[in-house]
C-alpha positions in Angstrom: 26.0 -13.9 -52.0 23.8 -15.0 -49.1 24.4 -13.8 -45.6 25.8 -16.0 -42.9 24.1 -16.4 -39.6 26.1 -14.5 -36.9 26.5 -16.2 -33.5 28.4 -14.8 -30.6 29.5 -17.0 -27.6 28.3 -15.5 -24.2 31.9 -15.2 -23.1 32.7 -13.1 -26.2 29.7 -10.9 -25.4 31.2 -10.2 -22.0 34.6 -9.5 -23.6 32.9 -7.0 -26.0 31.2 -5.2 -23.0 34.7 -4.9 -21.3 36.2 -3.0 -24.3 36.8 0.7 -23.9 33.8 2.8 -25.0 35.8 4.5 -27.8 36.8 1.1 -29.4 33.5 -0.8 -28.9 31.5 0.7 -31.9 34.0 -0.1 -34.5 34.7 -3.5 -33.2 30.9 -4.3 -33.2 30.7 -3.0 -36.7 33.5 -5.3 -37.8 31.8 -8.3 -36.2 28.5 -7.4 -37.9 30.3 -7.2 -41.3 31.4 -10.9 -40.9 27.8 -11.9 -41.6 28.0 -10.6 -45.1 31.6 -11.6 -45.8 33.1 -14.1 -43.3 36.6 -13.8 -44.9 37.1 -10.1 -45.5 40.4 -8.6 -46.8 42.9 -8.7 -43.9 41.5 -11.8 -42.2 44.0 -14.5 -41.3 43.6 -18.2 -40.6 45.1 -19.2 -37.3 47.6 -22.0 -37.8 46.8 -24.0 -34.7 43.0 -24.2 -35.2 40.3 -24.0 -37.8 39.6 -20.4 -36.8 40.2 -16.9 -38.3 41.0 -13.5 -36.9 40.3 -10.0 -38.0 42.0 -6.9 -36.6 40.3 -3.8 -35.3 43.0 -1.4 -34.0 44.7 -3.1 -31.1 41.9 -5.6 -30.7 41.3 -9.0 -32.4 38.1 -10.9 -33.2 38.6 -14.7 -33.3 35.9 -16.6 -35.0 35.1 -19.8 -36.9 33.2 -20.3 -40.1 30.9 -23.2 -41.0 30.2 -23.0 -44.7 27.8 -25.9 -44.7 25.4 -24.3 -42.2 26.4 -20.8 -43.4 27.2 -19.5 -39.9 29.9 -17.5 -38.2 30.7 -18.1 -34.5 32.6 -15.4 -32.7 34.7 -17.2 -30.1 36.9 -14.5 -28.5 37.4 -10.7 -28.6 40.3 -9.0 -26.9 43.5 -7.0 -26.9 46.1 -8.3 -29.2 48.5 -9.2 -26.4 45.9 -11.4 -24.6 43.5 -12.8 -27.2 45.6 -15.8 -28.2 46.3 -17.1 -24.7 
């Protein structure tokens, strides 16, 4: 299986930088894993949009997948209470 190109919006980069230091490494690791498998076990499709989300503790990573261009775009990263707003 070929890898997908991983893209992260600048706003999502800022959100990653705001995460607590103890949670940041595992969240970044989870994001990097999306390049190899954009729909890992535990990912869910969001009903309102053509986007997916994966969980990492209390944090969520919202992203979209383009199979034609083989790319994953990370749209938003945040705490589970605030990420869907």
